ZADO-1210 file (C-alpha; in nm, 4 decimals, padded with zeros to 6 digits):
<atoms>
<atom x="-00.8859" y="07.0636" z="03.0897" code="UNK" pos="1"/>
<atom x="-00.9260" y="06.7480" z="02.8669" code="UNK" pos="2"/>
<atom x="-00.6158" y="06.7192" z="02.6180" code="UNK" pos="3"/>
<atom x="-00.7094" y="06.7580" z="02.2815" code="UNK" pos="4"/>
<atom x="-00.6970" y="06.3797" z="02.0713" code="UNK" pos="5"/>
<atom x="-00.4043" y="06.3373" z="01.8562" code="UNK" pos="6"/>
<atom x="-00.4580" y="06.1918" z="01.5842" code="UNK" pos="7"/>
<atom x="-00.3717" y="06.2551" z="01.1895" code="UNK" pos="8"/>
<atom x="-00.4878" y="06.1131" z="00.8405" code="UNK" pos="9"/>
<atom x="-00.1937" y="05.9927" z="00.6174" code="UNK" pos="10"/>
<atom x="-00.2592" y="06.1430" z="00.2331" code="UNK" pos="11"/>
<atom x="-00.2337" y="05.8102" z="00.0469" code="UNK" pos="12"/>
<atom x="-00.3929" y="05.5217" z="00.2305" code="UNK" pos="13"/>
<atom x="-00.5487" y="05.7228" z="00.4962" code="UNK" pos="14"/>
<atom x="-00.4867" y="05.5212" z="00.7116" code="UNK" pos="15"/>
<atom x="-00.6087" y="05.6217" z="01.1164" code="UNK" pos="16"/>
<atom x="-00.3099" y="05.6652" z="01.3546" code="UNK" pos="17"/>
<atom x="-00.4346" y="05.7809" z="01.6529" code="UNK" pos="18"/>
<atom x="-00.3353" y="05.7040" z="02.0045" code="UNK" pos="19"/>
<atom x="-00.6537" y="05.5422" z="02.0989" code="UNK" pos="20"/>
<atom x="-00.8404" y="05.2575" z="01.9449" code="UNK" pos="21"/>
<atom x="-00.8927" y="05.2207" z="01.5935" code="UNK" pos="22"/>
<atom x="-01.2962" y="05.2858" z="01.5137" code="UNK" pos="23"/>
<atom x="-01.3005" y="05.0215" z="01.3130" code="UNK" pos="24"/>
<atom x="-01.6113" y="04.7686" z="01.3698" code="UNK" pos="25"/>
<atom x="-01.5342" y="04.4590" z="01.6656" code="UNK" pos="26"/>
<atom x="-01.4984" y="04.2081" z="01.4109" code="UNK" pos="27"/>
<atom x="-01.2135" y="04.3205" z="01.2463" code="UNK" pos="28"/>
<atom x="-01.0384" y="04.2521" z="01.5420" code="UNK" pos="29"/>
<atom x="-01.1793" y="03.9236" z="01.6364" code="UNK" pos="30"/>
<atom x="-01.1869" y="03.7639" z="01.2513" code="UNK" pos="31"/>
<atom x="-00.8163" y="03.9509" z="01.1444" code="UNK" pos="32"/>
<atom x="-00.4987" y="03.8184" z="01.1812" code="UNK" pos="33"/>
<atom x="-00.4235" y="03.8858" z="01.5692" code="UNK" pos="34"/>
<atom x="-00.2382" y="03.6746" z="01.7902" code="UNK" pos="35"/>
<atom x="-00.5244" y="03.5491" z="01.9299" code="UNK" pos="36"/>
<atom x="-00.6269" y="03.3451" z="01.6784" code="UNK" pos="37"/>
<atom x="-00.2961" y="03.1574" z="01.6853" code="UNK" pos="38"/>
<atom x="-00.3583" y="02.8887" z="01.9423" code="UNK" pos="39"/>
<atom x="-00.6627" y="02.7869" z="01.7582" code="UNK" pos="40"/>
<atom x="-00.5812" y="02.7909" z="01.4341" code="UNK" pos="41"/>
<atom x="-00.2523" y="02.5313" z="01.5246" code="UNK" pos="42"/>
<atom x="-00.5590" y="02.3075" z="01.7620" code="UNK" pos="43"/>
<atom x="-00.7591" y="02.3066" z="01.4141" code="UNK" pos="44"/>
<atom x="-00.4441" y="02.2307" z="01.2043" code="UNK" pos="45"/>
<atom x="-00.3508" y="01.9992" z="01.4560" code="UNK" pos="46"/>
<atom x="-00.6701" y="01.8158" z="01.5263" code="UNK" pos="47"/>
<atom x="-00.6977" y="01.7511" z="01.1129" code="UNK" pos="48"/>
<atom x="-00.3072" y="01.6422" z="01.1017" code="UNK" pos="49"/>
<atom x="-00.4269" y="01.4239" z="01.3617" code="UNK" pos="50"/>
<atom x="-00.7279" y="01.2500" z="01.2031" code="UNK" pos="51"/>
<atom x="-00.5758" y="01.2344" z="00.8344" code="UNK" pos="52"/>
<atom x="-00.2991" y="01.0847" z="00.9875" code="UNK" pos="53"/>
<atom x="-00.4611" y="00.8300" z="01.1918" code="UNK" pos="54"/>
<atom x="-00.6804" y="00.7425" z="00.9076" code="UNK" pos="55"/>
<atom x="-00.3507" y="00.6895" z="00.7386" code="UNK" pos="56"/>
<atom x="-00.1625" y="00.4588" z="00.9857" code="UNK" pos="57"/>
<atom x="-00.5027" y="00.2700" z="01.0062" code="UNK" pos="58"/>
<atom x="-00.4944" y="00.1962" z="00.6390" code="UNK" pos="59"/>
<atom x="-00.1016" y="00.1157" z="00.6581" code="UNK" pos="60"/>
<atom x="-00.1620" y="-00.1279" z="00.9919" code="UNK" pos="61"/>
<atom x="-00.4559" y="-00.3204" z="00.7450" code="UNK" pos="62"/>
<atom x="-00.1600" y="-00.3230" z="00.4869" code="UNK" pos="63"/>
<atom x="00.0568" y="-00.4722" z="00.7437" code="UNK" pos="64"/>
<atom x="-00.2211" y="-00.7030" z="00.8532" code="UNK" pos="65"/>
<atom x="-00.2909" y="-00.8271" z="00.4811" code="UNK" pos="66"/>
<atom x="00.0494" y="-00.9070" z="00.4215" code="UNK" pos="67"/>
<atom x="00.0600" y="-01.0644" z="00.7742" code="UNK" pos="68"/>
<atom x="-00.2170" y="-01.3326" z="00.7369" code="UNK" pos="69"/>
<atom x="-00.0468" y="-01.4223" z="00.3196" code="UNK" pos="70"/>
<atom x="00.3049" y="-01.5075" z="00.4833" code="UNK" pos="71"/>
<atom x="00.0627" y="-01.7403" z="00.8032" code="UNK" pos="72"/>
<atom x="-00.1615" y="-01.9142" z="00.4485" code="UNK" pos="73"/>
<atom x="00.2111" y="-02.0824" z="00.3627" code="UNK" pos="74"/>
<atom x="00.3818" y="-02.1103" z="00.6078" code="UNK" pos="75"/>
<atom x="00.0711" y="-02.3215" z="00.7859" code="UNK" pos="76"/>
<atom x="-00.0610" y="-02.4430" z="00.4354" code="UNK" pos="77"/>
<atom x="-00.0775" y="-02.8672" z="00.4472" code="UNK" pos="78"/>
<atom x="-00.1515" y="-02.9462" z="00.1174" code="UNK" pos="79"/>
<atom x="00.0869" y="-02.6621" z="-00.0714" code="UNK" pos="80"/>
<atom x="00.3303" y="-02.9485" z="00.0416" code="UNK" pos="81"/>
<atom x="00.1972" y="-03.2476" z="-00.2267" code="UNK" pos="82"/>
<atom x="00.2543" y="-02.9283" z="-00.5191" code="UNK" pos="83"/>
<atom x="00.5971" y="-02.8670" z="-00.4717" code="UNK" pos="84"/>
<atom x="00.6336" y="-03.2199" z="-00.4837" code="UNK" pos="85"/>
<atom x="00.4722" y="-03.2285" z="-00.8220" code="UNK" pos="86"/>
<atom x="00.6925" y="-02.9264" z="-00.9168" code="UNK" pos="87"/>
<atom x="00.9891" y="-03.1371" z="-00.7504" code="UNK" pos="88"/>
<atom x="00.9348" y="-03.4317" z="-00.9182" code="UNK" pos="89"/>
<atom x="00.9043" y="-03.2524" z="-01.2701" code="UNK" pos="90"/>
<atom x="01.2450" y="-03.0262" z="-01.1978" code="UNK" pos="91"/>
<atom x="01.4129" y="-03.4145" z="-01.1856" code="UNK" pos="92"/>
<atom x="01.2384" y="-03.5265" z="-01.4748" code="UNK" pos="93"/>
<atom x="01.3581" y="-03.2327" z="-01.7035" code="UNK" pos="94"/>
<atom x="01.6732" y="-03.2515" z="-01.5938" code="UNK" pos="95"/>
<atom x="01.6973" y="-03.6160" z="-01.6538" code="UNK" pos="96"/>
<atom x="02.0624" y="-03.6896" z="-01.7042" code="UNK" pos="97"/>
<atom x="02.1895" y="-03.4281" z="-01.5535" code="UNK" pos="98"/>
<atom x="02.3720" y="-03.2953" z="-01.1959" code="UNK" pos="99"/>
<atom x="02.0457" y="-03.1832" z="-01.1322" code="UNK" pos="100"/>
<atom x="01.8129" y="-03.4556" z="-01.2172" code="UNK" pos="101"/>
<atom x="01.8651" y="-03.6072" z="-00.8842" code="UNK" pos="102"/>
<atom x="01.7573" y="-03.2958" z="-00.6513" code="UNK" pos="103"/>
<atom x="01.5863" y="-03.3691" z="-00.3330" code="UNK" pos="104"/>
<atom x="01.5024" y="-03.0285" z="-00.3043" code="UNK" pos="105"/>
<atom x="01.4741" y="-02.6751" z="-00.4523" code="UNK" pos="106"/>
<atom x="01.4616" y="-02.3138" z="-00.3881" code="UNK" pos="107"/>
<atom x="01.2203" y="-02.1227" z="-00.3544" code="UNK" pos="108"/>
<atom x="01.3664" y="-01.8697" z="-00.6328" code="UNK" pos="109"/>
<atom x="01.3333" y="-02.1202" z="-00.8660" code="UNK" pos="110"/>
<atom x="00.9837" y="-02.1057" z="-00.8869" code="UNK" pos="111"/>
<atom x="01.0426" y="-01.8036" z="-01.0765" code="UNK" pos="112"/>
<atom x="01.1698" y="-02.0346" z="-01.3865" code="UNK" pos="113"/>
<atom x="00.9212" y="-02.2419" z="-01.4835" code="UNK" pos="114"/>
<atom x="00.7421" y="-02.0328" z="-01.7457" code="UNK" pos="115"/>
<atom x="01.1481" y="-02.0764" z="-01.9627" code="UNK" pos="116"/>
<atom x="00.9680" y="-02.3703" z="-02.0099" code="UNK" pos="117"/>
<atom x="00.6788" y="-02.3408" z="-02.2996" code="UNK" pos="118"/>
<atom x="00.5039" y="-02.6284" z="-02.5130" code="UNK" pos="119"/>
<atom x="00.5781" y="-02.5222" z="-02.8605" code="UNK" pos="120"/>
<atom x="00.2164" y="-02.6183" z="-02.9975" code="UNK" pos="121"/>
<atom x="-00.0249" y="-02.4399" z="-02.7365" code="UNK" pos="122"/>
<atom x="00.2670" y="-02.1919" z="-02.6184" code="UNK" pos="123"/>
<atom x="00.1599" y="-02.2923" z="-02.2643" code="UNK" pos="124"/>
<atom x="00.4555" y="-02.3022" z="-01.9941" code="UNK" pos="125"/>
<atom x="00.4965" y="-02.5664" z="-01.7825" code="UNK" pos="126"/>
<atom x="00.3429" y="-02.4433" z="-01.4899" code="UNK" pos="127"/>
<atom x="-00.0549" y="-02.5047" z="-01.6424" code="UNK" pos="128"/>
<atom x="00.0972" y="-02.8766" z="-01.6253" code="UNK" pos="129"/>
<atom x="00.1693" y="-02.9385" z="-01.2972" code="UNK" pos="130"/>
<atom x="-00.1597" y="-02.7808" z="-01.1852" code="UNK" pos="131"/>
<atom x="-00.3848" y="-02.9704" z="-01.4355" code="UNK" pos="132"/>
<atom x="-00.1831" y="-03.2547" z="-01.2675" code="UNK" pos="133"/>
<atom x="-00.2738" y="-03.1600" z="-00.9408" code="UNK" pos="134"/>
<atom x="-00.6643" y="-03.0496" z="-00.9887" code="UNK" pos="135"/>
<atom x="-00.7256" y="-03.3900" z="-01.1596" code="UNK" pos="136"/>
<atom x="-00.4993" y="-03.6620" z="-00.9739" code="UNK" pos="137"/>
<atom x="-00.4542" y="-03.4648" z="-00.6595" code="UNK" pos="138"/>
<atom x="-00.8140" y="-03.2880" z="-00.6002" code="UNK" pos="139"/>
<atom x="-00.8785" y="-03.3489" z="-00.1983" code="UNK" pos="140"/>
<atom x="-00.5444" y="-03.1638" z="-00.1911" code="UNK" pos="141"/>
<atom x="-00.6004" y="-02.8898" z="-00.4262" code="UNK" pos="142"/>
<atom x="-00.9607" y="-02.7773" z="-00.2869" code="UNK" pos="143"/>
<atom x="-00.7861" y="-02.8020" z="00.0592" code="UNK" pos="144"/>
<atom x="-00.5045" y="-02.5861" z="-00.0652" code="UNK" pos="145"/>
<atom x="-00.7444" y="-02.3275" z="-00.2222" code="UNK" pos="146"/>
<atom x="-00.8814" y="-02.2871" z="00.1107" code="UNK" pos="147"/>
<atom x="-00.6061" y="-02.2388" z="00.2432" code="UNK" pos="148"/>
<atom x="-00.4385" y="-01.9948" z="00.0433" code="UNK" pos="149"/>
<atom x="-00.7477" y="-01.7737" z="00.0411" code="UNK" pos="150"/>
<atom x="-00.5978" y="-01.4694" z="00.1384" code="UNK" pos="151"/>
<atom x="-00.3157" y="-01.5018" z="-00.0966" code="UNK" pos="152"/>
<atom x="-00.6245" y="-01.5433" z="-00.3627" code="UNK" pos="153"/>
<atom x="-00.7683" y="-01.2599" z="-00.2508" code="UNK" pos="154"/>
<atom x="-00.5051" y="-01.0238" z="-00.2753" code="UNK" pos="155"/>
<atom x="-00.4607" y="-01.0512" z="-00.6621" code="UNK" pos="156"/>
<atom x="-00.7336" y="-00.8753" z="-00.8585" code="UNK" pos="157"/>
<atom x="-00.8059" y="-01.0300" z="-01.2048" code="UNK" pos="158"/>
<atom x="-00.9843" y="-00.9139" z="-01.5312" code="UNK" pos="159"/>
<atom x="-01.1226" y="-01.0286" z="-01.8181" code="UNK" pos="160"/>
<atom x="-00.8846" y="-00.8538" z="-02.1070" code="UNK" pos="161"/>
<atom x="-00.8814" y="-00.9589" z="-02.4290" code="UNK" pos="162"/>
<atom x="-00.5283" y="-01.0695" z="-02.5403" code="UNK" pos="163"/>
<atom x="-00.3002" y="-00.9948" z="-02.8394" code="UNK" pos="164"/>
<atom x="-00.4244" y="-01.2849" z="-03.0618" code="UNK" pos="165"/>
<atom x="-00.7612" y="-01.1797" z="-02.9777" code="UNK" pos="166"/>
<atom x="-00.8852" y="-01.3986" z="-02.7795" code="UNK" pos="167"/>
<atom x="-01.0224" y="-01.4108" z="-02.3776" code="UNK" pos="168"/>
<atom x="-00.6980" y="-01.3181" z="-02.1435" code="UNK" pos="169"/>
<atom x="-00.6893" y="-01.2693" z="-01.7959" code="UNK" pos="170"/>
<atom x="-00.4465" y="-00.9478" z="-01.6689" code="UNK" pos="171"/>
<atom x="-00.3900" y="-01.0075" z="-01.2702" code="UNK" pos="172"/>
<atom x="-00.2661" y="-00.7138" z="-01.0261" code="UNK" pos="173"/>
<atom x="-00.1569" y="-00.7596" z="-00.6835" code="UNK" pos="174"/>
<atom x="-00.3902" y="-00.5159" z="-00.4672" code="UNK" pos="175"/>
<atom x="-00.1234" y="-00.5621" z="-00.1528" code="UNK" pos="176"/>
<atom x="00.2579" y="-00.5816" z="-00.1541" code="UNK" pos="177"/>
<atom x="00.5451" y="-00.5649" z="00.0554" code="UNK" pos="178"/>
<atom x="00.6893" y="-00.2696" z="-00.1133" code="UNK" pos="179"/>
<atom x="00.3768" y="-00.0442" z="-00.1078" code="UNK" pos="180"/>
<atom x="00.3523" y="-00.0883" z="00.2634" code="UNK" pos="181"/>
<atom x="00.7591" y="-00.0202" z="00.3261" code="UNK" pos="182"/>
<atom x="00.6356" y="00.3015" z="00.0944" code="UNK" pos="183"/>
<atom x="00.3987" y="00.3576" z="00.2794" code="UNK" pos="184"/>
<atom x="00.5194" y="00.3631" z="00.6447" code="UNK" pos="185"/>
<atom x="00.8321" y="00.4988" z="00.5073" code="UNK" pos="186"/>
<atom x="00.6268" y="00.8333" z="00.4155" code="UNK" pos="187"/>
<atom x="00.4586" y="00.8439" z="00.7832" code="UNK" pos="188"/>
<atom x="00.8008" y="00.8285" z="00.9693" code="UNK" pos="189"/>
<atom x="00.9065" y="01.0730" z="00.7241" code="UNK" pos="190"/>
<atom x="00.5792" y="01.3575" z="00.8006" code="UNK" pos="191"/>
<atom x="00.5668" y="01.3525" z="01.1328" code="UNK" pos="192"/>
<atom x="00.8967" y="01.4587" z="01.2141" code="UNK" pos="193"/>
<atom x="00.8792" y="01.7165" z="00.9752" code="UNK" pos="194"/>
<atom x="00.5945" y="01.8560" z="01.1046" code="UNK" pos="195"/>
<atom x="00.7144" y="01.8795" z="01.4235" code="UNK" pos="196"/>
<atom x="00.9959" y="02.0141" z="01.3395" code="UNK" pos="197"/>
<atom x="00.7720" y="02.3318" z="01.0894" code="UNK" pos="198"/>
<atom x="00.5657" y="02.4051" z="01.3975" code="UNK" pos="199"/>
<atom x="00.8240" y="02.4242" z="01.6636" code="UNK" pos="200"/>
<atom x="00.7046" y="02.1589" z="01.8553" code="UNK" pos="201"/>
</atoms>
């Protein structure tokens, strides 16, 4: 004689507590939170992470390539030397009568000081004068310089805006900088080991 099936119903939530398999539909066991879903879920998350991470790595690689192209442009430029020579000559003239007036060269960081020398009437700094002289009297080298430094010029976004005095002005912004690239790469390096530790791999 077959023993009677043992089951009971709780009065609060009426949960099935039979010793046999529960009577709910099969989709419950396949779509519910079961251990069988874990490998599939992890595989899906892993694939999504790999695709997103790969896109970010490609973006970082492109940033590095762009910065490398800018560096190579300056290192290989032949027309840059006449412009730097003009800057040196202007510096010696401005420092005439001092110990700095007979310099045979200058450090690159000193180029950032050129904007401090301004025309009282026009308000332009000495950089405008230097490039005006360079393009007027060294036209061939100036055209060559623009071509050689194309990667650098393309890395700067320019937008025409209204100036403080109501006239036209140009607002510039660097598209890719070394600081941005370092931050992007550091973020990738931090995220990968954190993900490995979180998933227990």
